[in-house]
C-alpha positions as CSV (number, residue, x, y, z in Angstrom):
1,M,48.8,200.0,71.4
2,S,45.6,198.1,70.5
3,K,42.5,198.4,72.5
4,R,40.8,195.2,73.7
5,S,37.1,195.0,73.7
6,P,35.6,193.7,77.0
7,R,34.8,190.1,76.9
8,A,31.2,189.1,77.0
9,P,30.2,187.3,80.2
10,A,30.2,183.5,80.0
11,E,26.8,181.8,79.9
12,S,27.1,180.8,83.5
13,D,28.0,184.4,84.5
14,A,25.1,185.8,82.6
15,R,22.5,183.9,84.6
16,G,23.4,185.5,87.9
17,P,22.0,184.4,91.2
18,Q,19.1,182.0,91.2
19,K,15.7,182.6,92.8
20,G,16.0,183.8,96.3
21,G,19.4,185.4,95.8
22,E,21.2,182.2,96.2
23,E,23.3,180.5,93.5
24,S,22.5,177.0,92.3
25,T,24.5,174.2,93.8
26,A,23.1,171.6,91.4
27,D,26.4,171.4,89.6
28,L,28.5,170.8,92.8
29,P,29.3,167.2,93.7
30,D,27.8,165.6,96.8
31,V,30.9,165.3,99.1
32,G,29.3,162.5,101.2
33,R,29.2,160.3,98.0
34,R,32.8,160.9,97.0
35,P,35.1,158.0,97.3
36,D,37.8,160.2,98.9
37,A,35.5,161.8,101.5
38,V,36.7,161.7,105.0
39,T,34.7,161.8,108.2
40,V,35.7,164.3,110.9
41,A,34.4,164.9,114.4
42,V,33.5,168.5,115.1
43,R,32.6,170.1,118.4
44,L,30.1,172.9,118.3
45,W,29.5,175.4,121.1
46,T,26.1,177.2,121.0
47,A,24.2,179.4,123.4
48,L,22.3,176.2,124.5
49,G,25.4,174.1,125.2
50,R,28.0,171.9,123.4
51,R,27.6,169.0,121.0
52,T,29.9,166.8,119.0
53,V,28.9,165.7,115.5
54,E,30.5,163.8,112.6
55,V,30.5,165.2,109.0
56,S,31.8,163.9,105.7
57,V,34.1,166.4,104.0
58,S,36.6,166.5,101.1
59,P,40.1,165.8,102.2
60,L,41.0,169.3,101.0
61,A,38.3,171.0,103.1
62,T,39.5,173.6,105.7
63,D,38.6,173.3,109.3
64,A,36.3,176.3,108.9
65,A,34.4,174.6,106.1
66,A,34.0,171.5,108.3
67,V,32.6,173.5,111.2
68,D,30.2,175.4,108.9
69,M,29.0,172.1,107.4
70,A,28.5,170.6,110.9
71,R,26.5,173.7,112.0
72,E,24.3,173.5,108.9
73,Q,23.8,169.7,109.4
74,E,22.7,170.3,112.9
75,E,20.5,173.2,111.8
76,I,22.0,175.6,114.4
77,P,21.0,179.2,113.7
78,T,23.8,181.7,113.4
79,A,22.4,183.7,116.2
80,L,22.9,180.8,118.6
81,F,26.3,179.6,117.2
82,R,29.3,180.5,119.3
83,R,32.3,178.5,117.9
84,G,33.4,175.2,116.5
85,E,36.5,173.0,116.5
86,V,37.6,170.0,114.4
87,L,38.6,167.2,116.7
88,A,39.9,164.6,114.4
């Protein structure tokens, strides 16, 4: 049996997390500008009440992703967030 040497990390792997411990999203497409983006209504429950917002997401996005995007769009802190639901 031959032994394989471990592969070197790819250039993108070698960089690791960017400043602040977060990875760069510069290479990710802006979903709102995609021609196949869809708009969904999301109802968010917080400690302060309920609100309904619309967000643009990829047609392949999960409901959980849409809820998270709506929460971030509305700048709701995680401490106040209770739950969310995609309406349509």
